[in-house]
C-alpha positions as CSV (number, residue, x, y, z in Angstrom):
1,M,46.2,6.9,-80.8
2,R,47.1,6.4,-84.5
3,S,43.6,5.2,-85.1
4,I,42.1,8.4,-83.7
5,Q,44.5,10.5,-85.9
6,R,43.5,8.4,-88.9
7,R,39.8,8.8,-88.3
8,L,40.1,12.5,-87.7
9,S,42.2,12.8,-90.9
10,L,39.8,10.8,-93.0
11,G,36.8,12.7,-91.6
12,L,38.5,16.1,-92.3
13,I,39.4,15.0,-95.8
14,S,35.9,13.8,-96.5
15,V,34.3,17.0,-95.2
16,M,36.8,19.2,-97.1
17,V,36.4,17.3,-100.4
18,I,32.6,17.4,-100.2
19,V,32.4,21.0,-99.1
20,G,35.1,22.0,-101.6
21,L,33.4,20.3,-104.5
22,V,30.0,21.9,-103.6
23,L,31.5,25.4,-103.2
24,A,33.6,25.1,-106.4
25,Q,30.7,23.8,-108.5
26,T,28.3,26.4,-107.1
27,S,30.8,29.2,-107.6
28,L,31.5,28.2,-111.2
29,W,27.8,27.9,-111.9
30,L,27.0,31.3,-110.5
31,F,29.9,32.8,-112.3
32,E,28.8,31.3,-115.6
33,V,25.2,32.4,-115.1
34,G,26.4,35.9,-114.4
35,L,28.7,35.9,-117.5
36,Q,25.8,34.7,-119.7
37,R,23.6,37.4,-118.4
38,Y,26.4,39.9,-119.3
39,L,26.8,38.4,-122.7
40,E,23.0,38.5,-123.1
41,A,23.0,42.2,-122.6
42,G,25.6,42.6,-125.4
43,L,23.7,40.3,-127.7
44,R,20.5,42.3,-127.1
45,N,22.3,45.5,-128.0
46,D,23.5,43.9,-131.2
47,S,20.0,42.8,-131.9
48,E,18.6,46.3,-131.4
49,S,21.4,47.7,-133.7
50,L,20.3,45.3,-136.4
51,L,16.7,46.4,-135.9
52,V,17.8,50.0,-136.4
53,A,19.7,49.0,-139.6
54,L,16.5,47.7,-141.2
55,V,15.2,50.5,-143.5
56,R,12.5,50.8,-146.1
57,G,13.8,50.4,-149.6
58,P,12.4,50.4,-153.2
59,Q,11.6,46.7,-152.9
60,G,10.5,46.8,-149.2
61,L,12.7,46.1,-146.2
62,Q,16.4,46.2,-146.7
63,L,19.5,46.1,-144.4
64,D,21.7,49.2,-144.3
65,E,25.2,47.5,-144.0
66,R,26.7,50.8,-143.0
67,H,25.3,50.2,-139.5
68,L,26.7,46.7,-139.2
69,S,29.7,45.8,-137.1
70,P,32.7,44.7,-139.1
71,A,32.7,41.4,-137.1
72,Y,29.5,40.4,-139.1
73,Q,31.5,40.8,-142.3
74,R,34.5,38.7,-141.5
75,P,34.0,34.9,-142.1
76,F,33.8,32.7,-139.0
77,S,34.5,35.7,-136.7
78,G,32.4,34.3,-133.9
79,H,29.7,36.9,-134.2
80,Y,26.7,36.0,-136.4
81,F,23.1,37.0,-137.0
82,R,20.0,35.8,-138.8
83,I,16.9,38.0,-139.6
84,D,13.6,36.2,-140.4
85,F,10.6,38.0,-141.8
86,S,7.7,36.9,-144.0
87,D,8.9,33.9,-146.0
88,S,12.6,34.8,-146.3
89,H,15.6,35.5,-144.1
90,W,18.9,37.3,-144.1
91,R,22.1,36.1,-142.5
92,S,25.5,37.6,-141.8
93,R,28.4,37.3,-144.2
94,S,30.4,35.9,-141.3
95,L,28.4,32.7,-141.5
96,W,29.8,32.1,-145.0
97,D,28.0,29.1,-146.4
98,Q,26.6,28.1,-142.9
99,D,23.4,29.0,-141.4
100,L,22.0,29.6,-137.9
101,P,19.1,27.4,-136.8
102,L,15.8,29.1,-136.2
103,L,15.0,28.9,-132.5
104,D,11.6,27.9,-131.2
105,H,11.0,30.7,-128.9
106,P,12.5,34.2,-128.0
107,G,15.1,34.7,-125.4
108,L,18.6,33.5,-124.5
109,H,19.2,29.8,-125.1
110,S,21.8,28.5,-122.7
111,N,21.9,25.2,-124.6
112,L,24.7,26.0,-126.9
113,Q,24.1,25.6,-130.6
114,L,26.6,24.1,-133.1
115,G,28.1,26.8,-135.4
116,P,30.6,27.1,-138.2
117,G,33.9,25.3,-137.7
118,G,32.6,23.4,-134.7
119,Q,32.1,26.6,-132.7
120,R,29.6,26.4,-129.8
121,L,27.3,29.4,-130.1
122,L,25.3,31.3,-127.4
123,V,22.2,32.4,-129.3
124,L,19.6,35.2,-128.4
125,R,16.4,35.4,-130.3
126,S,14.4,38.6,-130.2
127,D,11.0,39.3,-131.9
128,Y,10.0,42.8,-133.1
129,R,7.5,44.5,-135.3
130,R,9.1,47.0,-137.7
131,L,7.5,48.9,-140.6
132,G,4.4,46.8,-140.3
133,Q,6.1,43.5,-140.4
134,S,6.9,40.8,-137.8
135,I,10.7,40.4,-137.6
136,S,12.7,37.8,-135.7
137,I,16.4,38.6,-135.1
138,S,18.8,35.9,-133.8
139,V,22.3,37.0,-132.9
140,A,25.0,34.6,-131.8
141,Q,28.4,34.7,-130.2
142,D,31.1,32.0,-130.1
143,Y,31.1,30.6,-126.5
144,T,34.1,28.3,-127.1
145,P,36.7,30.7,-125.7
146,V,34.6,31.1,-122.6
147,S,34.2,27.3,-122.2
148,D,37.9,26.9,-122.6
149,S,38.5,29.5,-120.0
150,F,36.2,27.7,-117.6
151,L,38.0,24.5,-118.2
152,R,41.3,26.1,-117.4
153,M,39.7,27.6,-114.3
154,R,38.5,24.2,-113.2
155,Q,41.9,22.7,-113.8
156,I,43.6,25.5,-111.9
157,G,40.9,25.3,-109.2
158,V,41.4,21.5,-108.8
159,G,45.2,22.0,-108.5
160,L,44.8,24.8,-106.0
161,G,42.2,22.8,-104.1
162,L,44.4,19.7,-103.8
163,A,47.3,21.9,-102.7
164,A,45.1,23.6,-100.1
165,L,43.7,20.2,-99.0
166,L,47.2,18.8,-98.5
167,L,48.2,21.9,-96.6
168,I,45.1,21.7,-94.4
169,L,45.7,18.0,-93.8
170,F,49.3,18.6,-92.8
171,L,48.3,21.4,-90.5
172,Q,45.5,19.3,-89.1
173,R,47.8,16.4,-88.4
174,L,50.2,18.8,-86.6
175,T,47.2,20.2,-84.6
176,V,45.8,16.8,-83.8
177,R,49.2,15.4,-82.8
178,R,49.8,18.4,-80.5
179,A,46.3,18.0,-79.1
180,L,46.8,14.2,-78.5
181,K,50.3,14.6,-77.2
182,P,49.1,14.5,-73.5
183,L,47.4,11.2,-74.2
184,E,50.6,9.8,-75.8
185,R,52.6,10.9,-72.7
186,A,50.0,9.3,-70.5
187,R,50.3,6.1,-72.5
188,E,54.1,6.1,-72.2
189,Q,53.8,6.7,-68.4
190,I,51.4,3.8,-68.1
191,A,53.9,1.7,-69.9
192,Q,56.6,2.9,-67.5
193,L,54.2,1.9,-64.6
194,Q,54.0,-1.6,-66.1
195,Q,57.8,-1.7,-66.2
196,G,58.2,-0.5,-62.7
197,Q,59.9,2.8,-63.7
198,R,57.4,5.0,-61.9
199,S,54.7,4.8,-59.3
200,Q,52.3,7.6,-60.3
201,L,51.3,9.5,-63.4
202,D,52.2,13.2,-63.8
203,D,49.3,15.4,-62.8
204,Q,50.5,18.3,-65.1
205,V,48.0,17.5,-67.8
206,P,45.2,19.4,-69.7
207,V,42.0,20.1,-67.8
208,E,40.2,17.4,-69.8
209,L,42.5,14.7,-68.6
210,E,42.8,15.7,-65.0
211,P,39.9,13.5,-63.7
212,L,41.2,10.5,-65.5
213,V,44.8,10.9,-64.3
214,A,43.6,11.7,-60.8
215,Q,41.5,8.5,-60.7
216,I,44.4,6.4,-62.0
217,N,46.8,7.8,-59.4
218,H,44.2,7.2,-56.7
219,L,43.8,3.6,-57.8
220,L,47.6,3.1,-58.0
221,A,48.0,4.6,-54.5
222,H,45.2,2.4,-53.1
223,T,46.7,-0.7,-54.8
224,E,50.2,-0.1,-53.5
225,D,48.9,0.7,-50.1
226,S,46.9,-2.6,-50.0
227,L,50.0,-4.5,-51.1
228,K,52.1,-2.9,-48.4
229,R,49.5,-3.6,-45.8
230,S,49.3,-7.3,-46.9
231,R,53.0,-7.7,-46.9
232,N,53.3,-6.0,-43.5
233,A,50.5,-8.2,-42.1
234,L,52.2,-11.3,-43.4
235,G,55.5,-10.2,-41.9
236,N,53.9,-9.3,-38.6
237,L,52.1,-12.7,-38.5
238,G,55.2,-14.6,-39.2
239,H,57.2,-12.8,-36.6
240,A,54.3,-13.2,-34.1
241,L,54.3,-17.0,-34.7
242,K,58.1,-17.4,-34.6
243,T,58.3,-17.2,-30.8
244,P,55.4,-19.7,-30.0
245,L,56.8,-22.1,-32.6
246,A,60.3,-21.9,-31.0
247,V,58.7,-22.6,-27.6
248,L,56.8,-25.6,-28.9
249,L,59.8,-27.0,-30.7
250,S,61.8,-26.6,-27.5
251,L,59.1,-28.3,-25.6
252,A,59.0,-31.2,-28.2
253,A,62.7,-31.6,-27.8
254,S,62.7,-31.6,-24.0
255,D,62.6,-34.7,-21.7
256,K,59.0,-34.0,-20.7
257,L,57.7,-36.1,-23.5
258,D,60.1,-39.1,-22.9
259,D,57.1,-41.2,-22.0
260,H,55.4,-40.4,-25.3
261,P,58.0,-41.0,-28.1
262,E,55.4,-41.2,-30.8
263,L,53.7,-38.0,-29.8
264,R,57.1,-36.3,-29.6
265,K,58.0,-37.5,-33.1
266,I,54.7,-36.4,-34.7
267,L,54.7,-33.0,-32.8
268,K,58.3,-32.3,-33.9
269,E,57.7,-33.2,-37.5
270,Q,54.6,-31.1,-37.8
271,L,56.1,-28.1,-36.0
272,E,59.2,-28.3,-38.3
273,Q,57.0,-28.3,-41.3
274,V,55.1,-25.2,-40.0
275,Q,58.4,-23.5,-39.3
276,Q,59.8,-24.3,-42.7
277,R,56.7,-23.1,-44.4
278,L,56.7,-19.9,-42.3
279,N,60.3,-19.2,-43.1
280,R,59.7,-19.8,-46.8
281,E,56.8,-17.3,-46.9
282,L,58.8,-14.7,-45.0
283,N,61.7,-15.1,-47.3
284,R,59.4,-14.8,-50.3
285,A,57.9,-11.6,-48.8
286,R,61.4,-10.3,-48.3
287,L,62.2,-11.0,-51.9
288,S,59.1,-9.0,-53.0
289,G,60.5,-5.9,-51.2
290,D,59.2,-2.6,-52.2
291,A,58.9,-3.3,-55.9
292,L,56.7,-1.0,-57.9
293,P,53.4,-2.4,-59.2
294,G,53.9,-4.0,-62.6
295,A,57.8,-4.2,-62.3
296,L,59.3,-6.5,-64.9
297,F,61.3,-9.6,-63.9
298,D,65.1,-8.9,-64.3
299,C,66.7,-12.4,-64.4
300,D,70.2,-11.1,-63.5
301,A,68.8,-9.2,-60.5
302,E,66.2,-11.6,-59.2
303,L,67.4,-15.2,-59.8
304,P,70.6,-15.2,-57.6
305,G,68.6,-13.9,-54.6
306,L,65.8,-16.4,-55.2
307,L,68.2,-19.4,-55.5
308,A,70.2,-18.2,-52.4
309,T,67.0,-18.1,-50.4
310,L,65.9,-21.6,-51.5
311,N,69.4,-22.8,-50.6
312,M,69.0,-21.5,-47.1
313,I,65.6,-23.2,-46.8
314,H,66.5,-26.6,-48.2
315,G,70.1,-26.8,-47.3
316,E,73.5,-26.1,-48.8
317,H,73.9,-29.7,-50.0
318,L,71.8,-28.8,-53.1
319,A,73.5,-27.3,-56.1
320,L,71.1,-24.7,-57.5
321,S,71.9,-23.1,-60.8
322,Y,70.3,-21.1,-63.6
323,V,70.9,-20.4,-67.2
324,A,69.5,-17.2,-68.8
325,P,70.6,-14.7,-71.4
326,A,72.5,-11.8,-70.0
327,G,70.3,-8.8,-69.3
328,L,67.1,-10.6,-70.1
329,Q,63.9,-9.0,-68.7
330,L,60.8,-11.1,-68.8
331,P,57.7,-9.0,-69.8
332,W,55.5,-10.1,-66.9
333,D,54.8,-8.9,-63.4
334,R,57.8,-9.5,-61.1
335,E,55.6,-10.7,-58.2
336,D,53.8,-13.2,-60.3
337,L,57.0,-14.6,-61.7
338,L,58.5,-14.8,-58.3
339,E,55.4,-16.8,-57.2
340,L,55.6,-19.1,-60.2
341,L,59.3,-19.8,-60.1
342,G,59.4,-19.9,-56.3
343,N,56.8,-22.7,-56.3
344,L,58.5,-24.7,-59.1
345,L,62.0,-24.4,-57.6
346,D,60.7,-25.0,-54.0
347,N,59.2,-28.3,-55.0
348,A,62.1,-29.3,-57.1
349,C,64.5,-28.6,-54.2
350,K,62.2,-30.7,-51.9
351,W,62.6,-33.8,-54.1
352,A,66.0,-33.3,-55.6
353,D,69.0,-35.3,-54.4
354,A,71.7,-32.8,-55.3
355,E,70.9,-30.9,-58.5
356,V,68.3,-28.3,-59.5
357,R,68.5,-26.2,-62.6
358,L,66.4,-23.4,-63.9
359,S,66.7,-22.5,-67.6
360,V,65.2,-19.5,-69.3
361,I,65.2,-19.6,-73.1
362,E,64.0,-16.8,-75.4
363,R,62.4,-17.9,-78.6
364,T,61.0,-16.0,-81.6
365,D,57.4,-16.6,-80.4
366,G,57.9,-16.4,-76.6
367,F,59.9,-17.8,-73.7
368,A,60.4,-21.2,-72.2
369,L,61.1,-21.6,-68.4
370,S,62.2,-25.0,-67.3
371,V,62.9,-26.4,-63.9
372,E,64.5,-29.8,-63.6
373,D,65.9,-31.9,-60.8
374,D,67.6,-35.2,-60.2
375,G,64.9,-36.6,-57.8
376,P,62.7,-39.7,-58.3
377,G,60.5,-38.0,-60.9
378,I,56.8,-38.7,-61.5
379,P,55.4,-41.7,-63.5
380,E,53.8,-40.5,-66.7
381,E,50.4,-41.7,-65.8
382,Q,50.4,-39.6,-62.6
383,R,51.5,-36.3,-64.0
384,A,48.1,-35.1,-64.8
385,Q,47.2,-35.1,-61.1
386,V,50.0,-33.2,-59.6
387,F,48.8,-29.7,-60.4
388,S,45.4,-30.1,-58.8
389,R,44.6,-27.8,-56.0
390,G,45.0,-29.4,-52.5
391,T,47.5,-31.9,-53.7
392,R,50.7,-31.0,-51.9
393,L,54.1,-32.5,-52.1
394,D,54.3,-32.5,-48.3
395,E,51.3,-34.8,-48.1
396,Q,52.6,-37.4,-50.6
397,T,54.5,-40.5,-49.9
398,H,55.7,-41.3,-53.4
399,G,56.2,-39.0,-56.4
400,H,56.3,-35.2,-56.5
401,G,52.6,-34.4,-55.8
402,L,53.4,-30.7,-56.5
403,G,50.1,-29.2,-55.4
404,L,50.8,-26.1,-57.6
405,G,47.3,-25.1,-58.7
406,I,48.4,-21.5,-58.5
407,V,51.2,-22.1,-61.0
408,R,48.6,-23.4,-63.5
409,D,46.4,-20.4,-62.8
410,I,49.2,-17.9,-63.5
411,V,50.2,-19.8,-66.7
412,D,46.6,-20.0,-67.9
413,T,46.1,-16.3,-67.3
414,W,49.1,-15.5,-69.4
415,G,48.0,-17.8,-72.2
416,G,50.9,-20.2,-71.7
417,L,51.3,-23.9,-71.6
418,L,52.5,-26.1,-68.7
419,V,54.3,-29.4,-69.6
420,L,55.7,-32.1,-67.4
421,G,58.5,-34.3,-68.6
422,E,61.7,-36.1,-67.6
423,S,64.9,-34.3,-66.9
424,E,68.3,-35.5,-68.2
425,W,69.1,-36.7,-64.6
426,G,66.0,-38.9,-64.6
427,G,64.0,-36.6,-62.3
428,L,61.1,-34.2,-63.2
429,K,61.3,-31.5,-65.7
430,V,58.6,-28.8,-65.6
431,V,58.4,-26.6,-68.7
432,V,56.4,-23.3,-68.8
433,E,56.0,-22.0,-72.3
434,L,54.8,-18.4,-72.4
435,P,53.9,-16.4,-75.6
436,K,55.6,-13.0,-76.2
437,R,53.6,-9.9,-75.3
């Protein structure tokens, strides 16, 4: 979300800066061209006034100073002229001891000329024919005040432009934030879905988001419905098998098989294992309950029930305990953690003599879940084999033989690490190291 806002902000800033610079430069250029045309008209009037001031005298052409503007009499006034004819020229008294350069061709020269006192002059040359002679009149005006005004205008314009840019950027961020607020709410609701705090997204969203929200809600409803059907099917199957198993166990215990003691023993053992596994899966399905998809694992709420269920399955002679920080919630799916811990604790209970302990430790970089027992343990050279699929504890004569490929699958999916070691009681210690999300 912040990346979208950042890209929009950067895009708007780039467009505004480019467009603003182009408009500002174009406006200043057009204004300056218009001002020069206005000044050119004034210079042309001055040039024509000088032409009128040329009269015939005793020695030929002479300049009637009565028709001259006082600005041409005052030194460095910013208004100057030069009149060229034959092999001589006249210049205004305002030039003092300076002179105007003779331009190459008639017209206004936008390239400013250097004048007295460092002034920058806008010069207009006009060619005439007067009293039988070719006359060239150059009039000039100091353009420095205009340049200084343009500089101040640029500075003020840059300041106003930056202020306008900041204001537009602020308003744009407010607009974008308001426009993206529904997406932010949807993200928060998806996070609540992951934490099990809701089962659907709100459908009161802008028109553009309605198809997306409707599709997500449809997917959530379909997933939840599939989970419920699977759990109901598992429960129905378990309950449907309970009665036939009870009949078979009763038959195995009856005197009808007195003549076949070996058959009775094998039949009873196998039926008891089927019944034990069936009860275990039914209890696990009961623990799953009606949890929302993506519900987090609350240690205080889930672990006592899980340990009590395992105690019922494996007998009250086992002392099952757990150690976890108060109020700790593990940031993984509740169902997956129940599956993972249920497998580890179930196998620990199966091989423990009297003690099984679960420890949940929160670290700076993640969590460590350890299950340890006081059973016979596993020789170090055999530990690499016990998590292979199809290797079951129930089928082993010696050692743990955990057969928990699903545990490894879950841990690998979460990017964790599975380590087998020796507990302080001499049994097996299984440590699951999970990185923080």
